[in-house]
C-alpha positions as CSV (number, residue, x, y, z in Angstrom):
1,V,-31.0,-151.2,45.9
2,Q,-33.5,-150.9,43.4
3,L,-34.7,-153.7,41.6
4,Q,-36.5,-153.5,38.3
5,A,-38.1,-156.7,36.5
6,S,-39.7,-157.0,33.6
7,G,-40.4,-160.5,30.9
8,G,-43.8,-160.8,32.0
9,G,-46.7,-161.8,29.7
10,L,-49.7,-163.6,28.2
11,V,-48.7,-167.5,27.1
12,P,-51.1,-170.6,26.7
13,P,-50.4,-173.5,28.8
14,G,-47.0,-175.5,27.7
15,G,-45.6,-172.2,26.8
16,S,-42.4,-170.6,28.4
17,L,-41.6,-167.1,29.7
18,R,-38.2,-165.5,30.8
19,L,-38.0,-163.0,33.9
20,S,-35.9,-160.3,34.4
21,C,-34.4,-158.4,37.2
22,A,-31.4,-156.3,37.6
23,A,-30.3,-154.7,41.1
24,S,-29.0,-151.4,40.9
25,S,-26.0,-152.7,43.6
26,R,-25.0,-156.1,44.6
27,T,-26.8,-158.1,47.0
28,T,-26.3,-161.3,48.4
29,V,-29.6,-163.2,47.5
30,M,-31.9,-162.5,45.1
31,G,-35.4,-164.3,44.5
32,W,-38.9,-164.3,43.3
33,F,-42.1,-164.6,44.7
34,R,-45.3,-164.5,43.3
35,Q,-49.0,-163.6,44.4
36,P,-52.0,-165.5,42.3
37,P,-55.5,-163.7,42.5
38,G,-56.8,-163.9,45.2
39,K,-54.1,-165.4,47.1
40,S,-51.1,-164.8,49.3
41,R,-47.8,-163.8,47.9
42,E,-45.8,-167.2,48.5
43,F,-41.7,-168.0,47.2
44,V,-41.1,-169.4,44.1
45,A,-36.8,-169.4,43.8
46,A,-33.9,-167.9,45.2
47,H,-30.3,-167.6,45.1
48,R,-27.8,-167.6,47.1
49,W,-24.6,-169.7,46.3
50,R,-26.9,-172.3,44.7
51,E,-30.7,-172.2,43.3
52,Y,-33.7,-173.2,45.8
53,Y,-37.2,-173.3,44.4
54,A,-40.5,-174.2,45.3
55,D,-41.9,-178.0,45.0
56,S,-45.2,-176.6,42.9
57,V,-42.2,-175.3,40.3
58,K,-39.3,-177.7,40.4
59,G,-38.4,-179.0,36.9
60,R,-40.5,-176.3,35.0
61,F,-38.6,-173.1,36.3
62,T,-35.0,-172.3,36.3
63,L,-33.4,-169.7,38.2
64,S,-30.0,-168.0,37.0
65,R,-27.9,-165.2,38.0
66,D,-25.8,-163.0,36.4
67,N,-23.4,-161.6,39.2
68,A,-21.2,-159.0,36.7
69,K,-24.8,-157.6,35.8
70,N,-26.5,-157.8,39.3
71,T,-29.0,-159.5,37.7
72,V,-31.2,-162.8,38.1
73,Y,-33.3,-164.7,35.2
74,L,-36.3,-166.7,36.0
75,Q,-36.8,-169.0,33.2
76,M,-40.1,-170.5,33.0
77,N,-41.7,-173.7,30.7
78,N,-44.4,-175.8,30.5
79,L,-46.6,-172.7,32.2
80,K,-49.4,-174.0,34.2
81,P,-52.7,-171.8,34.3
82,E,-52.0,-172.3,37.9
83,D,-48.9,-170.0,37.7
84,T,-50.5,-167.5,36.4
85,A,-50.0,-164.5,39.4
86,V,-48.0,-161.1,39.7
87,Y,-44.4,-162.1,40.0
88,Y,-42.3,-159.9,42.4
89,C,-38.2,-159.8,42.5
90,A,-36.5,-159.5,45.9
91,A,-33.2,-159.2,47.4
92,D,-31.5,-158.8,50.6
93,N,-28.4,-159.2,52.3
94,N,-28.4,-160.3,55.5
95,L,-31.0,-163.1,55.4
96,I,-30.3,-166.6,57.0
97,L,-30.5,-169.8,55.0
98,S,-33.1,-170.8,57.0
99,S,-35.6,-167.7,56.0
100,M,-34.8,-168.2,52.3
101,R,-38.4,-168.8,51.3
102,E,-40.2,-166.2,53.7
103,E,-40.9,-163.3,52.7
104,S,-40.7,-161.1,55.4
105,A,-37.0,-162.0,55.1
106,Y,-36.6,-159.9,52.6
107,D,-36.0,-156.2,52.4
108,Y,-36.0,-154.6,48.4
109,W,-38.6,-155.0,46.3
110,G,-39.3,-154.6,42.5
111,Q,-42.5,-153.3,41.1
112,G,-44.3,-156.7,40.0
113,T,-44.8,-158.1,36.7
114,Q,-48.0,-160.3,35.4
115,V,-47.5,-163.7,34.2
116,T,-51.2,-165.2,32.3
117,V,-50.9,-168.6,31.6
118,S,-54.3,-169.2,29.3
119,S,-55.5,-170.4,26.1
């Protein structure tokens, strides 16, 4: 499975961006991780039957999925400087729900897309 991510950019605090990730074939789970500067990669959101979010983005980020297009979208609103990171799309066909937030549980990864929140 190949993943193609797009949609990053530079926005001021309070701004919005929408990331997209298209998969070459259907996958069971699709989601996003991010890696802030100087930090480890962390879970952001994922979808399997429903959406799962990191506490840090709940209420600001919305994950949606278009199964017909094998595409997942991450709408990011009210962006904060601490949201600055390289965002990675991830997918898998076999992970269990308890592993949803674990980077190591995902077999497929897209290239990163930079999101910078700065005035």
